[in-house]
C-alpha atoms as a printed R data frame, in Angstrom:
    type eleno elety resid chain resno       x       y       z
1   ATOM     1    CA   MET     A     1 -41.139  15.261 -74.230
2   ATOM     2    CA   ALA     A     2 -42.419  12.749 -72.168
3   ATOM     3    CA   GLU     A     3 -39.874  10.343 -73.321
4   ATOM     4    CA   LEU     A     4 -37.461  12.639 -72.461
5   ATOM     5    CA   GLU     A     5 -38.848  13.120 -68.899
6   ATOM     6    CA   LYS     A     6 -39.012   9.457 -68.307
7   ATOM     7    CA   GLY     A     7 -35.449   8.805 -69.494
8   ATOM     8    CA   THR     A     8 -34.707  11.944 -66.397
9   ATOM     9    CA   GLN     A     9 -36.330   9.926 -64.354
10  ATOM    10    CA   GLU     A    10 -34.500   6.996 -64.591
11  ATOM    11    CA   GLU     A    11 -31.675   8.466 -64.281
12  ATOM    12    CA   LYS     A    12 -32.426   9.831 -60.985
13  ATOM    13    CA   GLU     A    13 -33.698   6.426 -59.953
14  ATOM    14    CA   MET     A    14 -30.208   4.839 -61.002
15  ATOM    15    CA   ASN     A    15 -28.411   7.826 -58.938
16  ATOM    16    CA   GLN     A    16 -30.667   7.228 -55.865
17  ATOM    17    CA   ASP     A    17 -29.845   3.475 -55.974
18  ATOM    18    CA   GLU     A    18 -26.198   3.526 -56.567
19  ATOM    19    CA   ALA     A    19 -26.488   5.647 -53.835
20  ATOM    20    CA   ALA     A    20 -27.897   4.139 -51.169
21  ATOM    21    CA   GLU     A    21 -25.627   0.680 -52.250
22  ATOM    22    CA   ASN     A    22 -22.838   2.999 -51.316
23  ATOM    23    CA   GLU     A    23 -24.197   3.719 -48.040
24  ATOM    24    CA   VAL     A    24 -24.726   0.037 -47.364
25  ATOM    25    CA   GLU     A    25 -20.729  -0.676 -48.084
26  ATOM    26    CA   ASN     A    26 -19.571   2.206 -46.111
27  ATOM    27    CA   GLU     A    27 -21.554   0.329 -43.747
28  ATOM    28    CA   GLY     A    28 -20.408  -2.494 -44.201
29  ATOM    29    CA   GLY     A    29 -17.015  -1.573 -43.540
30  ATOM    30    CA   GLU     A    30 -15.903  -0.307 -47.232
31  ATOM    31    CA   THR     A    31 -14.250   2.899 -47.507
32  ATOM    32    CA   ASN     A    32 -15.117   5.332 -50.411
33  ATOM    33    CA   ALA     A    33 -11.929   6.140 -52.277
34  ATOM    34    CA   PHE     A    34 -14.083   9.032 -54.061
35  ATOM    35    CA   ASP     A    35 -14.085  10.844 -50.231
36  ATOM    36    CA   ILE     A    36 -10.520  11.791 -49.495
37  ATOM    37    CA   THR     A    37 -11.398  13.342 -45.642
38  ATOM    38    CA   GLU     A    38 -13.022   9.795 -44.749
39  ATOM    39    CA   LYS     A    39 -10.145   8.258 -45.769
40  ATOM    40    CA   PHE     A    40  -7.884  10.277 -44.529
41  ATOM    41    CA   LYS     A    41  -9.614   9.703 -40.885
42  ATOM    42    CA   ARG     A    42  -9.960   6.237 -41.205
43  ATOM    43    CA   GLN     A    43  -5.930   5.991 -41.436
44  ATOM    44    CA   GLN     A    44  -4.844   8.148 -38.733
45  ATOM    45    CA   PRO     A    45  -4.323   6.643 -35.655
46  ATOM    46    CA   GLN     A    46  -7.172   6.755 -33.846
47  ATOM    47    CA   PRO     A    47  -6.455   8.877 -29.856
48  ATOM    48    CA   GLN     A    48  -5.448   6.031 -27.291
49  ATOM    49    CA   VAL     A    49  -6.723   6.960 -23.485
50  ATOM    50    CA   LYS     A    50  -3.881   7.354 -21.298
51  ATOM    51    CA   GLN     A    51  -3.785   4.376 -18.300
52  ATOM    52    CA   LYS     A    52  -2.739   6.063 -15.584
53  ATOM    53    CA   GLU     A    53   0.248   4.182 -13.271
54  ATOM    54    CA   LEU     A    54   2.085   4.704 -11.008
55  ATOM    55    CA   VAL     A    55   5.703   7.000 -11.790
56  ATOM    56    CA   GLY     A    56   8.109   4.543 -12.995
57  ATOM    57    CA   VAL     A    57   6.001   2.004 -14.129
58  ATOM    58    CA   THR     A    58   7.676   0.250 -17.371
59  ATOM    59    CA   ASP     A    59   7.116  -3.352 -18.618
60  ATOM    60    CA   LYS     A    60   6.048  -5.969 -16.061
61  ATOM    61    CA   LYS     A    61   8.782  -8.506 -17.828
62  ATOM    62    CA   VAL     A    62  11.370  -5.528 -16.893
63  ATOM    63    CA   GLU     A    63  10.008  -4.788 -14.015
64  ATOM    64    CA   THR     A    64  10.122  -8.865 -12.739
65  ATOM    65    CA   LYS     A    65  13.838  -8.712 -14.090
66  ATOM    66    CA   ARG     A    66  14.517  -5.704 -11.676
67  ATOM    67    CA   LEU     A    67  12.624  -7.366  -8.790
68  ATOM    68    CA   LEU     A    68  14.652 -10.901  -9.284
69  ATOM    69    CA   ILE     A    69  17.857  -9.133  -9.541
70  ATOM    70    CA   PHE     A    70  17.821  -6.938  -6.722
71  ATOM    71    CA   MET     A    71  15.976  -9.920  -3.950
72  ATOM    72    CA   GLY     A    72  18.821 -12.190  -5.399
73  ATOM    73    CA   LEU     A    73  21.763  -9.756  -4.574
74  ATOM    74    CA   CYS     A    74  20.318  -8.522  -1.396
75  ATOM    75    CA   PHE     A    75  19.742 -11.947   0.266
76  ATOM    76    CA   GLY     A    76  22.024 -14.532  -1.855
77  ATOM    77    CA   VAL     A    77  25.379 -11.653  -0.891
78  ATOM    78    CA   ALA     A    78  24.178 -11.123   2.734
79  ATOM    79    CA   TRP     A    79  23.140 -14.691   3.424
80  ATOM    80    CA   LEU     A    80  26.156 -16.372   2.081
81  ATOM    81    CA   THR     A    81  28.480 -13.643   3.694
82  ATOM    82    CA   GLU     A    82  27.004 -14.624   7.166
83  ATOM    83    CA   PHE     A    83  26.740 -18.291   6.383
84  ATOM    84    CA   PHE     A    84  30.497 -18.434   5.026
85  ATOM    85    CA   SER     A    85  32.227 -15.934   6.992
86  ATOM    86    CA   ILE     A    86  30.634 -13.732  10.417
87  ATOM    87    CA   ILE     A    87  28.562 -16.808  12.199
88  ATOM    88    CA   PRO     A    88  31.456 -18.964  11.974
89  ATOM    89    CA   MET     A    89  33.734 -15.727  13.435
90  ATOM    90    CA   TYR     A    90  30.767 -15.477  15.833
91  ATOM    91    CA   ARG     A    91  30.645 -18.590  17.300
92  ATOM    92    CA   SER     A    92  34.426 -19.375  17.556
93  ATOM    93    CA   GLY     A    93  34.410 -17.691  21.053
94  ATOM    94    CA   ASN     A    94  37.339 -15.573  20.501
95  ATOM    95    CA   ALA     A    95  37.397 -12.051  21.111
96  ATOM    96    CA   GLU     A    96  38.493 -10.462  18.237
97  ATOM    97    CA   ALA     A    97  36.989 -12.819  15.684
98  ATOM    98    CA   VAL     A    98  33.640 -11.884  16.926
99  ATOM    99    CA   GLN     A    99  34.599  -7.687  17.129
100 ATOM   100    CA   GLU     A   100  35.175  -8.659  13.606
101 ATOM   101    CA   ALA     A   101  32.093 -10.285  12.695
102 ATOM   102    CA   ALA     A   102  29.927  -7.411  14.646
103 ATOM   103    CA   ASN     A   103  31.715  -5.143  12.037
104 ATOM   104    CA   MET     A   104  31.067  -7.345   8.868
105 ATOM   105    CA   VAL     A   105  27.500  -7.018  10.496
106 ATOM   106    CA   SER     A   106  27.413  -3.382  10.208
107 ATOM   107    CA   GLN     A   107  28.941  -3.660   7.000
108 ATOM   108    CA   LEU     A   108  26.218  -5.823   5.568
109 ATOM   109    CA   MET     A   109  23.404  -3.540   5.849
110 ATOM   110    CA   LEU     A   110  24.598  -1.342   2.737
111 ATOM   111    CA   THR     A   111  23.875  -4.599   0.742
112 ATOM   112    CA   PRO     A   112  20.297  -3.630  -0.341
113 ATOM   113    CA   ALA     A   113  21.443  -0.078  -1.120
114 ATOM   114    CA   LEU     A   114  24.220  -1.734  -3.241
115 ATOM   115    CA   SER     A   115  22.287  -4.665  -4.955
116 ATOM   116    CA   VAL     A   116  19.969  -1.701  -5.822
117 ATOM   117    CA   VAL     A   117  22.835   0.613  -7.577
118 ATOM   118    CA   VAL     A   118  23.552  -3.431  -9.173
119 ATOM   119    CA   ALA     A   119  19.813  -3.480 -10.394
120 ATOM   120    CA   ARG     A   120  19.383   0.025 -11.689
121 ATOM   121    CA   ILE     A   121  22.447  -0.376 -13.811
122 ATOM   122    CA   ALA     A   122  22.023  -3.857 -15.038
123 ATOM   123    CA   THR     A   123  18.250  -3.129 -16.450
124 ATOM   124    CA   ARG     A   124  19.065   0.835 -17.260
125 ATOM   125    CA   GLU     A   125  16.909   2.011 -15.053
126 ATOM   126    CA   GLY     A   126  18.539   5.244 -13.944
127 ATOM   127    CA   LEU     A   127  18.622   7.240 -10.947
128 ATOM   128    CA   ALA     A   128  15.221   9.846 -11.737
129 ATOM   129    CA   LYS     A   129  12.732   8.780  -9.303
130 ATOM   130    CA   SER     A   130  14.542   7.157  -6.887
131 ATOM   131    CA   GLY     A   131  13.548   8.616  -3.427
132 ATOM   132    CA   LEU     A   132  16.713  10.629  -3.246
133 ATOM   133    CA   GLN     A   133  15.339  14.054  -2.783
134 ATOM   134    CA   PHE     A   134  15.048  16.069  -0.180
135 ATOM   135    CA   ASN     A   135  11.554  17.455  -0.295
136 ATOM   136    CA   PHE     A   136  11.474  18.823   3.088
137 ATOM   137    CA   MET     A   137   9.730  21.809   2.413
138 ATOM   138    CA   GLU     A   138   6.822  20.315   0.898
139 ATOM   139    CA   HIS     A   139   6.538  17.297   3.652
140 ATOM   140    CA   LYS     A   140   7.599  19.162   6.985
141 ATOM   141    CA   LEU     A   141   5.538  17.237   9.321
142 ATOM   142    CA   LEU     A   142   6.500  13.519   7.927
143 ATOM   143    CA   PHE     A   143  10.680  14.289   8.183
144 ATOM   144    CA   LEU     A   144   9.671  15.792  11.932
145 ATOM   145    CA   ALA     A   145   7.648  12.835  12.306
146 ATOM   146    CA   GLY     A   146  10.545  10.320  11.280
147 ATOM   147    CA   TRP     A   147  13.188  12.499  13.272
148 ATOM   148    CA   PHE     A   148  11.450  12.598  16.770
149 ATOM   149    CA   GLY     A   149   8.112  10.010  16.548
150 ATOM   150    CA   MET     A   150  10.198   7.252  16.859
151 ATOM   151    CA   THR     A   151  12.062   8.665  20.063
152 ATOM   152    CA   ALA     A   152   8.722   9.670  21.456
153 ATOM   153    CA   LEU     A   153   7.149   5.451  20.382
154 ATOM   154    CA   THR     A   154  10.226   4.201  22.053
155 ATOM   155    CA   PHE     A   155   9.816   6.280  25.643
156 ATOM   156    CA   LEU     A   156   6.461   5.071  25.866
157 ATOM   157    CA   GLY     A   157   6.494   1.477  24.676
158 ATOM   158    CA   ALA     A   158   9.406   2.077  27.532
159 ATOM   159    CA   VAL     A   159   7.115   3.503  30.271
160 ATOM   160    CA   ILE     A   160   4.485   1.337  29.393
161 ATOM   161    CA   TYR     A   161   6.522  -1.513  30.304
162 ATOM   162    CA   PHE     A   162   7.657  -0.890  33.567
163 ATOM   163    CA   LEU     A   163   3.922   0.632  34.472
164 ATOM   164    CA   VAL     A   164   3.993  -3.560  34.314
165 ATOM   165    CA   PHE     A   165   6.914  -4.060  35.649
166 ATOM   166    CA   ARG     A   166   7.277  -1.708  38.057
167 ATOM   167    CA   ASP     A   167   9.989  -3.862  40.405
168 ATOM   168    CA   ASN     A   168  12.582  -4.623  37.311
169 ATOM   169    CA   PHE     A   169  12.904  -0.549  37.295
170 ATOM   170    CA   ASP     A   170  16.191   0.837  38.572
171 ATOM   171    CA   PRO     A   171  16.414   4.068  38.107
172 ATOM   172    CA   GLN     A   172  20.126   3.805  39.235
173 ATOM   173    CA   MET     A   173  21.190   1.529  36.462
174 ATOM   174    CA   GLY     A   174  23.034  -0.248  39.178
175 ATOM   175    CA   ASN     A   175  22.979  -4.296  36.324
176 ATOM   176    CA   PHE     A   176  24.564  -1.660  34.031
177 ATOM   177    CA   MET     A   177  26.793  -0.344  36.753
178 ATOM   178    CA   THR     A   178  27.896  -3.751  37.398
179 ATOM   179    CA   VAL     A   179  28.818  -4.981  34.090
180 ATOM   180    CA   TYR     A   180  30.432  -1.328  32.564
181 ATOM   181    CA   SER     A   181  33.068  -1.511  35.776
182 ATOM   182    CA   ALA     A   182  33.783  -4.486  35.408
183 ATOM   183    CA   SER     A   183  34.841  -4.017  31.878
184 ATOM   184    CA   MET     A   184  36.730  -0.696  32.700
185 ATOM   185    CA   ALA     A   185  38.095  -2.476  35.398
186 ATOM   186    CA   ASP     A   186  39.896  -5.280  32.739
187 ATOM   187    CA   LYS     A   187  41.510  -2.277  31.221
188 ATOM   188    CA   ASN     A   188  42.550  -0.619  34.605
189 ATOM   189    CA   VAL     A   189  40.795   2.560  34.528
190 ATOM   190    CA   GLN     A   190  38.549   3.606  37.964
191 ATOM   191    CA   THR     A   191  34.916   4.551  37.412
192 ATOM   192    CA   ASP     A   192  32.962   6.720  39.664
193 ATOM   193    CA   ASN     A   193  29.049   5.580  39.234
194 ATOM   194    CA   ILE     A   194  27.893   9.025  40.045
195 ATOM   195    CA   ASP     A   195  30.000  10.170  36.857
196 ATOM   196    CA   ILE     A   196  28.465   7.380  34.903
197 ATOM   197    CA   MET     A   197  24.806   8.103  35.451
198 ATOM   198    CA   ALA     A   198  25.542  11.901  34.624
199 ATOM   199    CA   VAL     A   199  27.468  10.736  31.157
200 ATOM   200    CA   TYR     A   200  24.097   8.537  30.692
201 ATOM   201    CA   ARG     A   201  21.768  11.388  31.532
202 ATOM   202    CA   THR     A   202  23.353  13.721  29.254
203 ATOM   203    CA   ASP     A   203  24.686  10.954  26.591
204 ATOM   204    CA   LEU     A   204  20.095   9.960  26.635
205 ATOM   205    CA   LEU     A   205  19.566  13.769  25.493
206 ATOM   206    CA   ILE     A   206  21.848  14.124  23.100
207 ATOM   207    CA   LYS     A   207  20.258  11.484  21.452
208 ATOM   208    CA   VAL     A   208  17.056  12.569  21.989
209 ATOM   209    CA   PHE     A   209  18.001  15.088  19.397
210 ATOM   210    CA   THR     A   210  20.384  13.210  17.175
211 ATOM   211    CA   ALA     A   211  19.477   9.822  16.805
212 ATOM   212    CA   ALA     A   212  18.483  10.149  13.758
213 ATOM   213    CA   VAL     A   213  21.700  10.463  12.193
214 ATOM   214    CA   LEU     A   214  23.732   8.865  14.306
215 ATOM   215    CA   ASP     A   215  22.920   5.678  12.211
216 ATOM   216    CA   ILE     A   216  22.276   7.087   9.212
217 ATOM   217    CA   ILE     A   217  24.661   5.115   6.559
218 ATOM   218    CA   ASN     A   218  23.226   2.078   7.998
219 ATOM   219    CA   SER     A   219  20.044   3.242   7.616
220 ATOM   220    CA   PHE     A   220  20.127   4.518   4.659
221 ATOM   221    CA   GLY     A   221  21.419   0.811   3.165
222 ATOM   222    CA   GLU     A   222  18.549  -0.754   4.436
223 ATOM   223    CA   GLU     A   223  15.614   2.312   3.427
224 ATOM   224    CA   TRP     A   224  17.161   2.567  -0.028
225 ATOM   225    CA   GLY     A   225  16.889  -0.860  -0.913
226 ATOM   226    CA   PHE     A   226  13.563  -1.880   1.123
227 ATOM   227    CA   ARG     A   227  11.474   0.952   0.941
228 ATOM   228    CA   ALA     A   228  12.848   3.581  -2.008
229 ATOM   229    CA   TYR     A   229  13.290   0.534  -4.459
230 ATOM   230    CA   LEU     A   230  11.450  -2.538  -3.176
231 ATOM   231    CA   LEU     A   231   8.162  -0.801  -1.888
232 ATOM   232    CA   PRO     A   232   6.910   1.066  -5.144
233 ATOM   233    CA   LYS     A   233   7.308  -2.307  -7.339
234 ATOM   234    CA   LEU     A   234   4.948  -4.241  -4.751
235 ATOM   235    CA   TYR     A   235   2.667  -0.807  -4.195
236 ATOM   236    CA   ARG     A   236   2.216  -1.053  -7.991
237 ATOM   237    CA   ARG     A   237   1.603  -4.827  -8.583
238 ATOM   238    CA   LEU     A   238  -0.490  -5.655  -4.916
239 ATOM   239    CA   GLY     A   239  -1.708  -2.278  -3.905
240 ATOM   240    CA   ALA     A   240  -1.543  -0.481  -0.679
241 ATOM   241    CA   VAL     A   241  -1.505  -2.723   2.522
242 ATOM   242    CA   PRO     A   242  -0.044  -6.192   1.165
243 ATOM   243    CA   SER     A   243   3.052  -3.842  -0.529
244 ATOM   244    CA   MET     A   244   3.578  -2.227   3.564
245 ATOM   245    CA   VAL     A   245   3.245  -5.802   4.963
246 ATOM   246    CA   LEU     A   246   5.017  -7.630   2.522
247 ATOM   247    CA   CYS     A   247   8.192  -4.932   2.366
248 ATOM   248    CA   GLY     A   248   8.165  -5.054   6.209
249 ATOM   249    CA   PHE     A   249   8.251  -9.026   6.651
250 ATOM   250    CA   ALA     A   250  10.911  -8.708   4.013
251 ATOM   251    CA   SER     A   251  12.877  -6.426   6.276
252 ATOM   252    CA   GLY     A   252  12.830  -8.813   9.004
253 ATOM   253    CA   LEU     A   253  13.476 -11.879   6.954
254 ATOM   254    CA   TRP     A   254  16.755 -10.600   5.687
255 ATOM   255    CA   TYR     A   255  18.093 -10.768   9.493
256 ATOM   256    CA   ALA     A   256  17.261 -14.734   9.631
257 ATOM   257    CA   PRO     A   257  20.771 -16.232   9.780
258 ATOM   258    CA   LEU     A   258  21.973 -13.871  12.659
259 ATOM   259    CA   VAL     A   259  18.971 -14.020  14.285
260 ATOM   260    CA   ALA     A   260  19.348 -18.455  13.912
261 ATOM   261    CA   VAL     A   261  22.427 -18.393  15.776
262 ATOM   262    CA   GLY     A   262  21.212 -15.885  18.968
263 ATOM   263    CA   TYR     A   263  22.765 -12.783  17.418
264 ATOM   264    CA   TYR     A   264  19.938 -11.263  18.043
265 ATOM   265    CA   TYR     A   265  17.529 -12.094  20.753
266 ATOM   266    CA   GLY     A   266  19.937 -14.510  21.800
267 ATOM   267    CA   SER     A   267  19.884 -18.132  22.418
268 ATOM   268    CA   ALA     A   268  17.943 -19.081  25.713
269 ATOM   269    CA   ASN     A   269  14.708 -18.796  24.926
270 ATOM   270    CA   ALA     A   270  11.763 -21.934  24.246
271 ATOM   271    CA   GLY     A   271  10.943 -22.695  20.363
272 ATOM   272    CA   PHE     A   272  14.690 -20.967  19.392
273 ATOM   273    CA   PRO     A   273  15.661 -20.461  17.098
274 ATOM   274    CA   VAL     A   274  12.663 -20.526  14.972
275 ATOM   275    CA   VAL     A   275  10.524 -18.281  17.532
276 ATOM   276    CA   ASN     A   276  13.297 -15.762  17.061
277 ATOM   277    CA   ILE     A   277  13.219 -15.810  13.624
278 ATOM   278    CA   LEU     A   278   9.478 -15.137  13.630
279 ATOM   279    CA   ALA     A   279   9.645 -12.427  16.188
280 ATOM   280    CA   MET     A   280  12.135 -10.648  13.951
281 ATOM   281    CA   CYS     A   281   9.913 -10.941  10.887
282 ATOM   282    CA   ILE     A   282   7.498  -9.006  12.978
283 ATOM   283    CA   PHE     A   283   9.429  -6.451  14.434
284 ATOM   284    CA   GLY     A   284  10.390  -6.336  10.845
285 ATOM   285    CA   THR     A   285   6.948  -6.137   9.659
286 ATOM   286    CA   VAL     A   286   5.326  -3.710  12.144
287 ATOM   287    CA   THR     A   287   8.513  -1.055  11.776
288 ATOM   288    CA   GLY     A   288   8.504  -1.230   8.416
289 ATOM   289    CA   ILE     A   289   4.649  -0.514   7.928
290 ATOM   290    CA   ILE     A   290   5.579   3.039   9.601
291 ATOM   291    CA   TYR     A   291   8.905   3.732   7.683
292 ATOM   292    CA   SER     A   292   6.563   2.733   4.020
293 ATOM   293    CA   TYR     A   293   4.156   5.083   5.437
294 ATOM   294    CA   LEU     A   294   6.839   7.942   5.770
295 ATOM   295    CA   CYS     A   295   8.467   6.942   2.175
296 ATOM   296    CA   LEU     A   296   5.012   6.537   0.182
297 ATOM   297    CA   ARG     A   297   3.841   9.944   1.660
298 ATOM   298    CA   THR     A   298   6.963  12.038   1.059
299 ATOM   299    CA   GLY     A   299   8.593  10.621  -2.294
300 ATOM   300    CA   SER     A   300  11.508  10.682  -0.072
301 ATOM   301    CA   VAL     A   301  13.605   7.412   1.652
302 ATOM   302    CA   PHE     A   302  14.882  10.369   4.149
303 ATOM   303    CA   PRO     A   303  12.069  10.145   6.712
304 ATOM   304    CA   SER     A   304  12.274   6.483   6.793
305 ATOM   305    CA   VAL     A   305  16.129   6.516   7.049
306 ATOM   306    CA   PHE     A   306  15.887   9.239   9.789
307 ATOM   307    CA   ALA     A   307  12.961   6.693  11.848
308 ATOM   308    CA   HIS     A   308  15.141   3.844  11.064
309 ATOM   309    CA   SER     A   309  18.550   4.960  12.652
310 ATOM   310    CA   THR     A   310  16.316   6.041  15.492
311 ATOM   311    CA   VAL     A   311  15.225   2.744  16.468
312 ATOM   312    CA   ASN     A   312  18.839   1.731  15.724
313 ATOM   313    CA   VAL     A   313  20.035   4.166  18.629
314 ATOM   314    CA   MET     A   314  17.565   4.098  20.805
315 ATOM   315    CA   MET     A   315  16.248   0.018  20.950
316 ATOM   316    CA   SER     A   316  18.289  -0.356  24.090
317 ATOM   317    CA   GLN     A   317  18.374   2.553  26.290
318 ATOM   318    CA   ALA     A   318  15.472   1.691  28.566
319 ATOM   319    CA   THR     A   319  16.732  -1.702  28.777
320 ATOM   320    CA   LEU     A   320  20.118  -0.167  31.253
321 ATOM   321    CA   LEU     A   321  16.979   1.871  33.563
322 ATOM   322    CA   THR     A   322  16.378  -2.230  35.023
323 ATOM   323    CA   PHE     A   323  17.683  -4.857  37.419
324 ATOM   324    CA   ASP     A   324  18.095  -7.902  34.867
325 ATOM   325    CA   GLY     A   325  19.107  -6.049  31.334
326 ATOM   326    CA   GLY     A   326  15.078  -6.942  29.733
327 ATOM   327    CA   ASN     A   327  13.587  -9.066  28.045
328 ATOM   328    CA   TYR     A   328  13.757  -9.320  23.861
329 ATOM   329    CA   PHE     A   329  10.432 -10.044  23.479
330 ATOM   330    CA   VAL     A   330   8.588  -8.310  26.255
331 ATOM   331    CA   GLY     A   331  10.407  -4.909  26.700
332 ATOM   332    CA   PRO     A   332  11.454  -2.663  27.592
333 ATOM   333    CA   ALA     A   333  13.125  -2.561  24.266
334 ATOM   334    CA   PRO     A   334  10.903  -2.056  21.017
335 ATOM   335    CA   THR     A   335  11.466  -5.185  20.553
336 ATOM   336    CA   GLY     A   336   8.825  -6.977  22.677
337 ATOM   337    CA   ILE     A   337   5.263  -7.378  22.748
338 ATOM   338    CA   LEU     A   338   4.609  -4.565  25.491
339 ATOM   339    CA   SER     A   339   7.105  -1.749  24.705
340 ATOM   340    CA   GLY     A   340   6.288  -2.248  20.874
341 ATOM   341    CA   LEU     A   341   2.501  -1.899  21.358
342 ATOM   342    CA   PRO     A   342   2.924   2.009  20.196
343 ATOM   343    CA   PHE     A   343   4.757   0.582  17.253
344 ATOM   344    CA   ILE     A   344   1.963  -1.669  16.447
345 ATOM   345    CA   VAL     A   345  -1.128   1.197  16.654
346 ATOM   346    CA   VAL     A   346   0.972   3.713  14.970
347 ATOM   347    CA   ALA     A   347   1.674   0.887  12.180
348 ATOM   348    CA   ALA     A   348  -2.015   0.220  12.226
349 ATOM   349    CA   LEU     A   349  -3.140   3.790  11.607
350 ATOM   350    CA   CYS     A   350  -0.472   3.829   8.965
351 ATOM   351    CA   LEU     A   351  -2.097   0.901   6.356
352 ATOM   352    CA   VAL     A   352  -5.506   2.616   7.611
353 ATOM   353    CA   SER     A   353  -4.589   5.726   5.982
354 ATOM   354    CA   MET     A   354  -2.956   4.338   2.881
355 ATOM   355    CA   LYS     A   355  -6.155   2.165   2.678
356 ATOM   356    CA   LYS     A   356  -8.669   5.260   2.772
357 ATOM   357    CA   HIS     A   357  -5.902   7.807   0.641
358 ATOM   358    CA   PRO     A   358  -3.676   5.769  -1.134
359 ATOM   359    CA   VAL     A   359  -0.937   7.455  -2.783
360 ATOM   360    CA   GLU     A   360  -1.815   9.627  -5.479
361 ATOM   361    CA   VAL     A   361  -0.896   7.320  -9.242
362 ATOM   362    CA   ARG     A   362   0.703   9.391 -11.940
363 ATOM   363    CA   ASP     A   363   1.032   8.900 -15.968
364 ATOM   364    CA   LYS     A   364   4.171   7.401 -16.097
365 ATOM   365    CA   THR     A   365   5.362  10.271 -19.167
366 ATOM   366    CA   GLU     A   366   4.579  13.205 -16.847
């Protein structure tokens, strides 16, 4: 009986030793082949924490390819057309050729949008979440800001200019009347200053409400390219403030060849054309920040399109009220430093707001 108890005790000790060895092996990474549940758990893929990204994020290499295609087409097509066709026509001195050059410049405004189409087709990106949604009911105030806000800033800038240069304010529009009457005389058309003034005031009132759509095609061409396509890709890589600044700078630099021949800003100033190109880049950056803010906050390209169209249409209105036509670098057009002050302040506020409250990120699978 004692021997039986001794044998039983030895067997218990052996079983305990084996169990201990199995625990050591499991701790070292070995799987217990008899534990079906444990084996099944180890073979199952472990759940991964979803990485939060902005909508539309894909492989970085693909995104880089898309950026290169867009930038190459957007700048390449526009600049080559300007260098080899538009600029020679503009410099020819022939009135018809100059007019045709102006028409071609207007057509080139669609280049960014066409570049987006090609880039999306070439990389199979599709048109999903491309900024074409018209979500007015969700963002009424920002849509209205895009429609009327730039008009308000343009008028405020003109007021600042005329407060500083009061002697240059001409409510009778004498300089404009002279130029306009001369152009009509060449066409054997009689003009009356009172009638012209009435037409101008009526036209200005109409533009206050319609400027947002009067240049909508050209503005859409630029905004769908720079703000709805380039901006989100830069945002995902660089963050809010750098992307808004760089996108605006790029949209200003895009005009460089035309600025370099005096098509914008003229050519009589000191430092031409470097100063002129720099001025266009600054103006593009300031206004581009505002356009970027509207686009990012709403997820729609249309508020920025309205704002861009308004700037294009209202830009020269205040210059008609000057004796000398104003100065592109000073005012009263918003390209000037004085008349551009309201735009600069609003752009700065947009950057601060976006920095403190960046666009909400979503998972790409949502």
